[in-house]
C-alpha positions as CSV (number, residue, x, y, z in Angstrom):
1,M,83.4,127.7,85.6
2,R,85.6,124.7,86.0
3,T,83.1,122.5,84.1
4,T,83.0,124.8,81.1
5,P,85.0,123.6,78.1
6,R,88.3,125.4,77.7
7,W,87.4,127.1,74.5
8,G,84.1,128.3,76.0
9,R,85.9,130.0,78.9
10,W,87.9,132.1,76.5
11,L,85.1,132.8,74.1
12,V,83.2,135.4,76.1
13,P,86.3,137.6,76.9
14,L,87.5,137.3,73.3
15,V,84.1,138.3,71.9
16,L,83.8,141.3,74.3
17,L,87.3,142.5,73.3
18,I,86.4,142.3,69.6
19,V,83.2,144.2,70.2
20,W,84.9,147.0,72.1
21,L,87.6,147.3,69.5
22,G,84.9,147.7,66.9
23,V,83.2,150.4,69.1
24,G,86.5,152.2,69.4
25,G,87.2,152.1,65.7
26,M,83.7,153.1,64.6
27,L,82.6,155.5,67.3
28,G,85.9,156.9,68.6
29,P,85.9,159.7,66.0
30,Y,82.7,161.1,67.5
31,A,84.7,162.5,70.4
32,G,86.1,165.0,67.9
33,K,82.8,165.5,66.0
34,L,80.7,166.6,69.0
35,G,81.6,170.2,68.4
36,E,79.6,170.0,65.2
37,V,76.3,169.8,67.1
38,S,77.2,172.1,70.0
39,T,76.3,175.7,70.4
40,N,77.8,178.5,72.4
41,D,74.8,180.8,71.8
42,Q,74.1,182.0,75.4
43,A,70.6,183.0,74.5
44,A,69.7,179.4,74.2
45,F,70.6,178.8,77.9
46,L,68.2,181.2,79.7
47,P,65.6,180.4,82.3
48,Q,62.5,179.2,80.4
49,S,60.0,180.9,82.6
50,A,61.9,184.2,83.3
51,E,60.7,187.6,82.1
52,S,63.8,188.2,80.1
53,T,63.2,184.9,78.1
54,K,59.6,186.0,77.4
55,A,60.9,189.3,76.2
56,L,63.4,187.5,73.9
57,E,60.6,185.3,72.5
58,A,58.4,188.4,72.0
59,G,61.2,189.9,69.9
60,E,60.8,187.2,67.3
61,A,57.6,189.0,66.1
62,F,59.7,192.0,65.2
63,E,62.0,189.9,63.0
64,E,58.9,188.7,61.1
65,A,57.9,192.3,60.7
66,G,61.1,193.1,58.9
67,A,63.5,194.0,61.7
68,A,66.7,192.0,61.2
69,R,68.0,190.1,64.2
70,T,71.5,191.3,64.8
71,V,74.4,190.9,67.1
72,P,76.1,194.3,67.6
73,A,79.8,194.9,67.3
74,I,80.6,198.2,69.0
75,V,83.7,200.0,67.7
76,V,85.2,202.3,70.2
77,W,88.0,204.8,69.4
78,T,90.1,206.6,72.0
79,V,92.2,209.6,71.1
80,D,96.0,209.3,71.2
81,G,98.1,211.9,72.8
82,G,97.1,211.9,76.5
83,G,94.3,213.1,78.7
84,D,94.0,216.6,77.2
85,A,93.5,215.3,73.6
86,T,89.9,215.4,72.3
87,V,88.2,214.1,69.2
88,T,88.3,216.4,66.2
89,E,85.6,216.9,63.6
90,A,87.8,215.4,61.0
91,Q,88.3,212.2,63.1
92,Q,84.6,211.9,63.6
93,K,84.0,212.1,59.9
94,A,86.8,209.6,59.2
95,A,85.3,207.2,61.7
96,T,81.9,207.4,60.2
97,R,83.3,206.9,56.7
98,A,85.4,203.9,58.0
99,V,82.4,202.0,59.4
100,G,80.1,203.2,56.7
101,G,82.2,201.5,54.1
102,L,81.4,198.1,55.8
103,A,77.7,198.3,54.7
104,G,77.0,195.5,52.3
105,R,80.0,193.4,53.3
106,P,79.3,189.7,54.1
107,G,78.1,189.3,57.7
108,V,77.0,193.0,58.1
109,V,73.2,193.2,58.2
110,S,72.6,196.9,57.7
111,A,74.4,200.3,57.6
112,P,76.5,200.9,60.8
113,S,75.6,203.9,62.9
114,P,77.5,207.2,62.6
115,A,80.4,207.7,65.0
116,M,79.2,209.3,68.3
117,I,81.4,211.4,70.5
118,S,81.5,210.8,74.2
119,D,80.6,213.6,76.7
120,D,84.3,213.9,77.6
121,R,85.1,214.2,73.9
122,Q,88.0,211.7,74.3
123,A,86.3,208.7,72.6
124,M,83.9,207.8,69.9
125,Q,81.7,204.7,69.3
126,A,79.8,203.2,66.4
127,V,77.6,200.2,66.2
128,V,78.0,197.6,63.4
129,P,75.0,195.2,63.2
130,L,76.2,191.7,62.4
131,E,74.3,188.5,61.4
132,P,73.7,186.4,64.6
133,D,74.7,183.0,63.1
134,L,78.1,183.8,61.6
135,E,79.8,181.1,63.8
136,D,83.2,180.3,62.2
137,G,83.1,183.4,60.0
138,L,82.8,185.8,62.9
139,P,86.5,186.3,63.5
140,E,87.1,187.2,59.9
141,V,84.2,189.8,60.0
142,L,85.6,191.3,63.2
143,E,89.0,191.5,61.7
144,E,87.6,193.5,58.7
145,I,85.9,195.9,61.1
146,R,89.1,196.3,63.1
147,E,91.1,197.0,60.0
148,A,88.6,199.6,58.8
149,A,88.5,201.2,62.3
150,R,92.3,201.5,62.4
151,S,92.3,203.8,59.4
152,V,91.1,206.7,61.6
153,P,94.2,208.8,62.2
154,G,95.3,209.7,65.7
155,T,93.1,207.1,67.4
156,T,93.3,203.6,68.9
157,A,90.4,201.3,67.9
158,Q,88.9,198.4,69.8
159,I,85.8,196.2,69.4
160,A,83.4,195.6,72.2
161,G,79.8,194.4,72.5
162,P,78.1,190.9,72.2
163,A,79.7,190.0,68.9
164,A,83.3,190.5,70.3
165,S,82.4,188.5,73.5
166,Q,80.9,185.7,71.4
167,A,84.1,185.6,69.3
168,D,86.3,185.4,72.4
169,L,84.1,182.7,73.9
170,S,84.3,180.6,70.7
171,D,88.1,181.1,70.8
172,A,88.2,179.8,74.4
173,F,86.6,176.6,73.3
174,A,88.6,176.2,70.2
175,G,90.4,172.9,70.1
176,I,88.7,171.7,73.3
177,D,88.4,168.2,71.9
178,G,92.1,167.5,71.6
179,L,93.6,169.8,74.2
180,L,91.3,168.8,77.1
181,L,91.3,165.1,76.3
182,G,95.1,165.1,75.9
183,V,95.7,166.9,79.2
184,A,93.3,164.7,81.1
185,L,94.7,161.4,79.7
186,A,98.3,162.5,80.3
187,A,97.5,163.3,84.0
188,V,95.8,159.9,84.4
189,L,98.6,158.1,82.7
190,V,101.3,159.6,84.9
191,I,99.4,158.9,88.1
192,L,98.7,155.3,87.2
193,L,102.3,154.7,86.2
194,L,103.4,156.0,89.6
195,V,100.8,154.1,91.6
196,Y,100.9,150.8,89.9
197,R,104.6,150.8,88.6
198,S,103.2,148.8,85.7
199,V,103.6,149.7,82.0
200,L,100.7,147.8,80.5
201,L,97.9,148.3,83.0
202,P,97.7,152.1,82.8
203,F,97.3,151.9,79.1
204,L,94.6,149.3,79.3
205,I,92.6,151.4,81.8
206,I,93.0,154.5,79.6
207,L,92.0,152.5,76.5
208,G,88.8,151.5,78.3
209,S,88.1,155.1,79.3
210,V,88.6,156.3,75.7
211,F,86.3,153.6,74.4
212,A,83.7,154.7,76.9
213,L,84.1,158.3,75.8
214,G,83.8,157.4,72.2
215,L,80.6,155.5,72.8
216,A,79.2,158.4,75.0
217,C,80.0,161.0,72.4
218,A,78.4,158.9,69.6
219,V,75.2,158.6,71.6
220,V,75.1,162.3,72.6
221,Y,75.9,163.3,69.0
222,A,73.0,161.3,67.6
223,L,70.6,162.8,70.2
224,A,71.9,166.3,69.8
225,D,71.7,166.1,66.0
226,R,68.0,165.3,66.5
227,D,67.5,168.1,69.0
228,V,66.8,165.6,71.9
229,V,69.6,167.0,74.0
230,R,71.5,170.3,73.8
231,V,75.3,170.5,74.0
232,D,77.5,173.6,74.4
233,G,81.2,173.9,75.0
234,Q,80.9,173.7,78.8
235,V,78.8,170.5,78.6
236,Q,81.1,169.0,76.1
237,G,84.2,169.7,78.2
238,I,82.5,168.3,81.4
239,L,81.4,165.2,79.6
240,S,85.0,164.4,78.5
241,I,86.3,164.9,82.1
242,L,83.4,163.0,83.7
243,V,83.8,159.9,81.5
244,I,87.6,159.7,81.8
245,G,87.5,160.3,85.6
246,A,84.6,157.9,86.3
247,A,85.7,155.1,84.0
248,T,89.2,155.3,85.5
249,D,87.8,155.2,89.1
250,Y,85.6,152.2,88.4
251,A,88.5,150.5,86.6
252,L,90.8,151.0,89.6
253,L,88.3,149.3,91.9
254,L,87.8,146.4,89.6
255,T,91.5,146.0,88.9
256,A,92.3,146.0,92.6
257,R,89.8,143.2,93.2
258,F,91.1,141.2,90.3
259,R,94.6,141.5,91.7
260,E,93.4,140.0,95.0
261,E,91.4,137.2,93.3
262,I,94.2,136.1,91.0
263,A,96.6,135.9,93.9
264,V,94.2,133.5,95.5
265,H,92.8,131.5,92.6
266,G,95.6,131.7,90.0
267,D,93.0,131.2,87.3
268,R,92.7,134.4,85.3
269,V,89.2,133.8,83.9
270,A,87.8,132.8,87.3
271,A,89.6,135.8,88.9
272,A,88.1,138.2,86.4
273,A,84.6,136.7,86.9
274,T,84.9,136.9,90.7
275,A,86.3,140.4,90.5
276,V,83.2,141.5,88.5
277,R,80.9,139.8,90.9
278,R,82.5,141.2,94.0
279,S,82.8,144.8,92.7
280,F,79.5,144.9,90.7
281,G,77.4,146.2,93.5
282,A,79.8,149.0,94.6
283,I,80.4,150.1,91.0
284,T,76.8,150.2,89.9
285,A,75.7,151.8,93.1
286,S,78.4,154.5,92.7
287,A,77.4,155.1,89.1
288,A,73.8,155.3,90.0
289,T,74.4,158.0,92.5
290,V,76.2,160.1,89.9
291,A,73.9,159.4,87.0
292,L,70.7,160.0,89.0
293,G,72.2,163.0,90.7
294,L,72.9,164.5,87.2
295,L,69.4,163.6,86.0
296,A,68.1,165.6,89.0
297,L,69.3,168.6,87.0
298,L,66.3,168.1,84.8
299,A,64.3,169.8,87.5
300,S,66.2,173.0,86.8
301,D,64.7,175.9,85.0
302,L,68.1,176.7,83.4
303,T,68.5,175.1,80.0
304,N,72.2,174.5,80.4
305,N,71.7,172.7,83.7
306,R,69.0,170.5,82.1
307,A,71.4,169.9,79.1
308,L,74.1,168.6,81.4
309,G,71.8,166.1,83.2
310,P,71.1,163.6,80.5
311,V,74.5,164.1,78.7
312,G,76.4,163.4,81.9
313,A,74.2,160.4,82.8
314,I,74.9,158.9,79.4
315,G,78.6,159.3,80.0
316,I,78.4,157.5,83.4
317,V,76.4,154.6,81.9
318,C,79.0,154.2,79.1
319,S,81.8,154.3,81.8
320,V,80.2,151.5,83.7
321,L,79.6,149.4,80.6
322,S,83.2,149.7,79.6
323,T,84.5,148.9,83.1
324,L,82.3,145.8,83.5
325,T,82.8,144.3,80.1
326,F,86.0,145.5,78.3
327,L,88.3,145.6,81.3
328,P,87.4,142.1,82.7
329,A,87.8,140.7,79.2
330,V,91.3,142.1,78.8
331,L,92.3,141.0,82.3
332,A,90.9,137.5,81.7
333,L,93.0,137.2,78.5
334,L,96.2,138.7,80.0
335,G,96.1,137.6,83.6
336,R,99.1,138.5,85.6
337,S,100.8,139.9,82.5
338,A,98.5,142.9,82.8
339,F,100.6,144.0,85.8
340,W,104.0,143.6,84.2
341,P,106.6,144.1,85.4
342,S,105.0,143.8,88.8
343,R,102.9,140.6,88.8
344,P,100.7,139.3,91.7
345,R,102.1,136.1,93.1
346,K,100.0,132.9,93.0
347,A,99.3,131.7,96.5
348,D,100.7,128.2,97.4
349,G,97.5,127.3,99.1
350,A,94.5,128.7,100.8
351,S,96.2,129.1,104.1
352,S,99.1,131.0,102.6
353,A,97.0,133.2,100.4
354,E,98.0,136.9,100.4
355,D,95.7,138.7,102.8
356,P,94.8,142.0,101.3
357,A,94.9,143.5,104.8
358,E,98.6,142.6,105.1
359,Q,99.6,144.3,101.8
360,H,99.1,147.9,102.7
361,G,101.5,149.1,105.5
362,V,100.5,152.7,105.3
363,W,96.8,152.1,105.6
364,R,97.3,149.5,108.3
365,R,99.0,152.3,110.3
366,V,96.1,154.7,109.5
367,A,93.6,152.1,110.6
368,A,95.5,151.5,113.9
369,T,95.5,155.2,114.5
370,V,91.8,155.5,114.0
371,D,91.2,152.4,116.2
372,R,93.2,153.8,119.1
373,R,91.1,157.0,119.6
374,P,88.0,156.9,117.3
375,R,86.0,159.5,119.2
376,A,88.8,162.0,119.3
377,T,89.6,161.3,115.6
378,W,86.1,162.0,114.4
379,V,85.4,165.0,116.7
380,V,88.6,166.8,115.8
381,T,88.1,166.1,112.1
382,A,84.5,167.2,112.1
383,L,85.4,170.4,114.0
384,V,88.2,171.3,111.5
385,L,85.8,170.8,108.6
386,A,83.1,172.8,110.4
387,V,85.5,175.7,110.8
388,F,86.1,175.8,107.0
389,A,82.4,175.3,106.3
390,A,81.7,178.5,108.3
391,F,83.3,180.4,105.4
392,S,81.0,178.9,102.8
393,P,78.5,181.8,103.0
394,A,81.3,184.1,101.8
395,L,81.2,182.4,98.4
396,S,79.3,184.9,96.2
397,S,77.3,183.3,93.4
398,K,75.8,186.5,92.0
399,G,77.5,186.0,88.7
400,V,81.0,186.7,87.2
401,P,81.7,190.3,86.0
402,L,82.5,190.7,82.3
403,D,86.1,191.5,83.1
404,E,86.4,188.1,85.0
405,I,84.6,185.8,82.6
406,F,87.9,185.0,80.8
407,V,91.0,183.9,82.6
408,G,93.8,186.1,81.3
409,E,93.5,188.9,78.7
410,A,90.5,189.0,76.3
411,A,90.1,191.7,73.6
412,S,86.4,192.1,74.2
413,V,86.9,192.6,77.9
414,S,89.5,195.4,77.6
415,A,87.3,197.0,74.9
416,Q,84.3,197.0,77.1
417,E,86.3,198.6,79.9
418,T,87.4,201.3,77.5
419,L,83.7,201.8,76.4
420,G,82.6,202.1,80.0
421,E,85.2,204.8,80.8
422,H,83.8,207.2,78.3
423,F,80.1,206.2,77.8
424,P,77.3,205.1,80.1
425,G,78.2,201.8,81.6
426,G,75.4,199.9,79.9
427,S,76.4,201.0,76.4
428,G,76.3,198.1,74.0
429,N,74.1,196.0,76.3
430,P,70.9,198.0,76.9
431,A,67.8,196.7,78.6
432,V,65.1,195.9,76.0
433,I,61.5,196.6,76.9
434,V,58.6,195.1,74.9
435,A,55.3,196.9,75.3
436,D,52.0,197.6,73.6
437,A,52.4,200.2,70.9
438,D,49.6,202.4,72.1
439,R,51.3,202.8,75.5
440,A,54.9,203.3,74.1
441,A,55.2,206.9,75.1
442,Q,54.1,206.2,78.7
443,V,56.5,203.2,79.0
444,T,59.4,205.2,77.5
445,A,58.7,208.0,80.1
446,A,58.5,205.5,82.9
447,A,61.8,204.0,81.8
448,E,63.6,207.4,81.5
449,K,62.6,208.5,85.0
450,T,63.9,205.2,86.5
451,D,66.9,205.8,88.7
452,G,69.9,204.2,86.9
453,V,68.6,204.6,83.4
454,A,70.7,207.0,81.2
455,S,68.3,207.1,78.2
456,A,65.4,205.3,76.6
457,A,63.9,205.4,73.1
458,A,61.8,203.2,70.8
459,I,63.7,201.0,68.3
460,S,63.1,201.6,64.6
461,A,63.1,199.2,61.7
462,S,66.9,199.8,61.4
463,G,67.4,198.2,64.7
464,R,68.6,201.4,66.4
465,P,66.9,203.6,68.9
466,G,65.2,206.7,67.6
467,G,63.1,207.4,64.5
468,E,59.7,205.8,63.7
469,P,59.1,202.9,66.0
470,L,58.7,199.5,64.4
471,V,55.4,197.9,65.4
472,A,54.8,194.1,65.3
473,D,51.6,192.5,66.5
474,G,50.7,195.8,68.2
475,R,53.9,195.8,70.2
476,V,57.1,198.0,70.2
477,Q,60.6,197.5,71.5
478,I,62.2,200.2,73.7
479,S,66.0,200.4,74.3
480,A,67.0,201.6,77.8
481,T,70.7,202.3,78.2
482,L,71.8,201.8,81.9
483,E,74.2,204.2,83.7
484,D,76.1,201.3,85.3
485,G,78.0,198.5,83.7
486,S,75.6,195.8,82.4
487,D,77.2,193.1,84.5
488,S,77.3,195.1,87.8
489,D,75.1,194.6,90.8
490,A,73.9,198.2,90.5
491,A,72.7,197.5,86.9
492,K,70.7,194.5,88.2
493,E,69.1,196.6,90.8
494,T,68.2,199.1,88.1
495,V,66.5,196.3,86.2
496,V,64.4,195.5,89.2
497,R,63.3,199.2,89.5
498,L,62.8,199.4,85.8
499,R,60.5,196.5,85.9
500,E,58.5,197.9,88.7
501,N,58.0,201.2,86.9
502,V,57.1,199.8,83.4
503,H,54.8,197.2,85.0
504,A,52.9,200.0,86.7
505,V,51.9,201.5,83.3
506,S,48.3,200.3,82.9
507,G,47.6,198.3,79.7
508,A,51.2,198.2,78.6
509,D,51.8,194.5,79.4
510,A,55.5,195.4,79.5
511,L,58.4,192.9,79.6
512,V,62.0,193.9,80.4
513,G,64.8,191.8,78.9
514,G,68.3,192.3,77.6
515,Y,71.7,191.2,78.9
516,T,71.4,192.5,82.5
517,A,67.9,191.2,82.9
518,Q,69.0,187.8,81.7
519,Q,71.9,187.8,84.2
520,Y,69.5,188.8,87.0
521,D,66.9,186.2,86.1
522,T,69.6,183.5,85.8
523,Q,70.9,184.4,89.3
524,E,67.4,184.2,90.8
525,T,66.6,180.9,88.9
526,A,69.9,179.4,90.1
527,A,69.0,180.1,93.7
528,R,65.6,178.5,93.2
529,D,67.2,175.5,91.5
530,R,69.4,174.9,94.6
531,T,66.4,174.8,96.9
532,V,64.7,172.2,94.7
533,I,67.6,170.0,93.3
534,V,69.7,169.7,96.4
535,P,67.0,167.8,98.4
536,I,66.3,165.6,95.4
537,V,70.0,164.6,95.0
538,L,70.3,163.9,98.8
539,A,67.2,161.8,98.7
540,I,68.5,159.8,95.7
541,I,71.8,159.2,97.3
542,L,70.3,158.2,100.7
543,L,68.0,155.7,99.0
544,I,70.8,154.1,97.1
545,L,72.9,153.8,100.2
546,V,70.1,152.2,102.2
547,L,69.5,149.6,99.5
548,L,73.2,148.8,99.1
549,L,74.2,148.7,102.8
550,R,70.8,147.5,104.1
551,S,71.0,149.9,107.0
552,L,69.5,153.3,107.9
553,L,72.0,154.9,110.2
554,V,75.2,154.4,108.2
555,P,73.7,155.9,105.1
556,V,72.5,159.0,107.0
557,L,76.0,159.3,108.5
558,L,77.6,159.1,105.0
559,V,75.3,161.7,103.5
560,A,76.0,164.0,106.5
561,T,79.8,163.7,106.2
562,V,79.7,164.2,102.4
563,G,77.5,167.3,103.0
564,L,80.0,168.6,105.6
565,N,82.8,168.0,103.1
566,F,81.0,170.0,100.4
567,L,80.4,173.0,102.8
568,A,84.0,172.9,103.9
569,T,85.1,172.9,100.3
570,L,82.9,175.9,99.5
571,G,84.4,177.7,102.5
572,I,88.0,177.1,101.3
573,S,87.1,177.9,97.7
574,A,85.6,181.3,98.9
575,L,89.0,182.1,100.5
576,V,91.1,180.9,97.5
577,F,88.9,182.6,94.9
578,E,89.0,186.0,96.5
579,H,92.5,186.1,98.0
580,L,94.5,184.0,95.6
581,L,92.8,183.9,92.2
582,G,91.2,187.3,92.4
583,F,87.6,186.3,91.6
584,S,85.0,188.6,93.1
585,G,82.2,186.1,92.5
586,T,81.2,182.9,90.9
587,D,78.8,182.0,88.1
588,A,75.3,181.4,89.5
589,S,75.4,177.7,88.5
590,V,78.8,177.0,90.2
591,P,77.5,176.0,93.7
592,L,74.9,173.7,92.2
593,Y,77.3,172.0,89.8
594,G,79.8,171.7,92.6
595,F,77.2,170.1,94.8
596,V,76.0,167.6,92.3
597,F,79.5,166.5,91.2
598,L,81.2,166.6,94.7
599,V,78.4,165.0,96.7
600,A,77.7,162.3,94.1
601,L,81.3,161.6,93.5
602,G,82.2,161.9,97.2
603,V,79.6,159.3,98.0
604,D,81.3,157.0,95.5
605,Y,84.4,156.6,97.7
606,N,82.3,156.0,100.8
607,I,80.4,153.4,98.8
608,F,83.7,151.7,97.8
609,L,84.8,151.8,101.4
610,M,81.5,150.8,103.2
611,S,80.5,148.0,100.8
612,R,83.9,146.4,101.5
613,V,83.5,147.1,105.3
614,R,80.1,145.4,105.3
615,E,81.6,142.4,103.5
616,E,84.4,142.1,106.0
617,A,82.1,142.8,109.0
618,L,79.9,139.9,108.1
619,A,82.9,137.7,108.8
620,H,84.8,139.6,111.4
621,G,82.4,141.9,113.2
622,S,81.7,145.6,112.8
623,R,84.9,147.0,114.3
624,Q,87.2,144.6,112.5
625,G,85.2,145.1,109.4
626,V,85.9,148.8,109.4
627,L,89.6,148.3,110.0
628,R,90.0,145.6,107.4
629,G,87.9,147.6,104.9
630,L,89.9,150.7,105.4
631,T,93.2,148.9,105.1
632,T,92.3,146.9,101.9
633,T,90.6,149.8,100.1
634,G,92.8,152.7,101.2
635,G,95.3,152.5,98.4
636,V,92.9,152.0,95.5
637,I,90.4,154.7,96.7
638,T,93.1,157.2,97.3
639,S,94.5,156.5,93.8
640,A,91.0,156.9,92.4
641,G,90.5,160.2,94.2
642,V,93.8,161.6,92.9
643,V,93.0,160.5,89.4
644,L,89.5,162.1,89.5
645,A,90.9,165.3,91.0
646,A,93.6,165.4,88.3
647,T,91.0,164.9,85.5
648,F,88.8,167.7,86.8
649,A,91.8,169.9,87.2
650,A,92.3,169.6,83.5
651,L,89.3,171.8,83.0
652,M,91.6,174.7,84.0
653,V,93.2,174.6,80.5
654,I,90.0,176.3,79.2
655,P,90.4,180.0,80.0
656,L,87.0,180.5,81.4
657,A,86.3,181.5,85.1
658,F,83.3,179.2,85.3
659,L,85.2,176.0,84.4
660,V,88.2,177.1,86.5
661,Q,86.0,177.5,89.5
662,I,84.2,174.1,88.9
663,A,87.6,172.4,88.4
664,F,89.0,173.8,91.7
665,I,85.9,173.0,93.8
666,V,85.6,169.4,92.5
667,A,89.3,168.6,92.5
668,F,90.0,170.0,96.0
669,G,86.7,168.6,97.4
670,V,87.5,165.1,96.0
671,L,90.9,165.1,97.6
672,L,89.5,166.4,100.9
673,D,86.9,163.7,100.9
674,T,89.3,161.0,99.9
675,L,92.1,161.8,102.4
676,V,90.1,163.1,105.3
677,V,86.4,162.2,105.3
678,R,86.7,158.7,104.0
679,S,90.1,157.9,105.7
680,L,89.4,159.4,109.1
681,L,85.9,160.8,109.8
682,V,83.7,157.9,108.5
683,P,85.8,155.0,109.9
684,A,86.1,156.7,113.3
685,L,82.4,157.4,113.5
686,V,81.4,153.8,112.6
687,I,83.9,152.4,115.1
688,D,82.8,154.7,117.9
689,I,79.1,153.9,117.3
690,G,79.7,150.2,117.1
691,P,77.4,147.6,115.6
692,R,74.4,149.9,116.2
693,A,75.6,151.9,113.2
694,W,74.3,149.1,111.0
695,W,70.8,149.2,112.4
696,P,68.5,147.6,111.4
697,S,70.8,145.2,109.5
698,V,71.8,141.8,110.9
699,L,75.2,143.3,111.7
700,A,73.5,145.5,114.4
701,R,72.1,142.4,116.1
702,G,75.1,140.2,115.7
703,G,77.4,141.9,118.2
704,D,81.0,142.8,117.3
705,A,82.8,139.6,116.5
706,G,86.5,139.9,117.2
707,A,86.1,143.3,118.9
708,G,88.6,142.3,121.5
709,A,91.2,140.9,119.1
710,G,93.0,144.3,118.8
711,T,94.1,146.2,115.8
712,G,96.6,143.6,114.7
713,A,93.9,141.0,114.4
714,G,91.9,143.3,112.3
715,T,94.6,144.2,109.9
716,G,96.9,141.3,109.9
717,A,94.9,138.1,110.2
718,A,95.4,135.5,107.4
719,S,92.7,134.2,105.2
720,G,90.9,137.5,105.1
721,T,90.3,137.3,101.4
722,E,88.7,133.9,101.6
723,S,86.6,134.9,104.6
724,G,85.4,137.9,102.6
725,S,84.6,135.6,99.7
726,R,82.6,133.2,101.8
727,S,80.6,136.1,103.2
728,G,79.8,137.6,99.9
């Protein structure tokens, strides 16, 4: 570096900066365009091999035979005037005329059904069949239906059914690009300003994160536009959070190392190059655990899980690329000015260089506490985590009821509740049976006699039950209305019984689908995915740790501690969700998403810690290496953990239970891992085991150099940075 011409030493950083400014200018807008290629059609995210998916695919033949594919909007009227009031004949006729007048309107596929009176005669319902691909036009169509329904005197009108739920879901994701990104970046900015007390550096780190997000969104946009990957609102939101959080974490690690190096060398270009070289292994290993952990989701049978895998991995790769190129270039050009108004001091000489272990009083005291009683520290910490982990089985992942899907009030939810009070619970979301036409009568009879089924009838060409059945490729569709709410456990049990009964009809080749069957199949598939993907992720993480740390025992310990942290987080989440947030259950995918994010990201901090510990241990012995590594990395890793927790917590601005649950699990779990597992449990374990923890590395055979020097030597000796540099 010293022999390179002066202009050559500045050329590479300058070129990298220009390239990234071009990336930001050209590709940045794609962060706002990703919604153009995303879909919130839940039918596209079903288990591929499930019976409900096969029933849905079989239904395509009926569309080709002339049956229009529709999304029903169910208008439900309740009579004003209290519990004794009942529907009059005039009101029923007015309701039928009101919805009948919608026929032929844009978005309405065919004539709505006549108004039907409930058994208690206190409510009416009518089905308005809508086009399935209205997208942005759906709110306007629903508003037309609502205005028409309100014309019925003496009643209150609401809209339930899949169309209303779809509109509320789209509304929940409306403005996700700007709102979510703004909240996440604001949280990161505030935390960085507080931690670094620097004006310029936080903006540089955020700028690198935004560049990484723009590049990731552009790549994902191009792939989604060509149907290589699939994106929905959830995947889109998680991508933004993941890139911002990961890029900031990696930037904090690199920046901390640059600050150490520039205090020693004084040469900004040399300091930037050395910082990249020293942190490259930890950053790339950390990124590999997250990216490969996400790619393990490709083994899932759920389409939305598989969609998140490559999209998330692309985001992580772009985060690393920005951290290792854009940020070093800026730091090399700015030097100490990047930390203004708090600038690292240049050392007067090698002997007086700032020792990183001397600069962190709080973490020096934490290290001393761990060193005094390592066994008591890790035993007590592990027991506390185990107590919380014991509550993890209480976290139900059987799905979120319809009335809990949205956080806060949602018009479709309250309408569905009203519908369920006066009509069979499954009204609007019936089970759909596809069977051979010559066995239709037997299948219908088998469905009707199933416990939990209110009624069953073949579907006609109009798309409604009753009348002449529509036959396509020798098959018919039968609608079975369930007695219980379509999202209830009782309804799912009815689907199991229904399948047993219709499958028993010889020669019918019956398939049972519909909303409840889809929820049941998703739940069963999610359970299968956990048994397959969890071992894959753990194996990937273990292999990366073995290669990075060149040890077998330490990687096993790290994986075990991160796993314990995950179970403890699930246990705490079970208590918080039920007793504080009022959730009766979680989405079937929440535990798997939580595992992939929390375990992969949790290992990140242990990688940051243990890679530095190994570096220090090569010069000072295992015990002193742990103490010095904990002291020098404590501040930056804690800052990174707080930043990542804050970015994931930003997902709570989207009013969907699924994302709120994911946000809490990851944010709380990251903080628990950062403040407890990485700070107390892991260092205490490694100190207690001693050099044997590094088996079969050379550290296990080399004894514990400096073991008798005491804590002060481990955390206060001079020349620690240069010793670490020589051992690199």
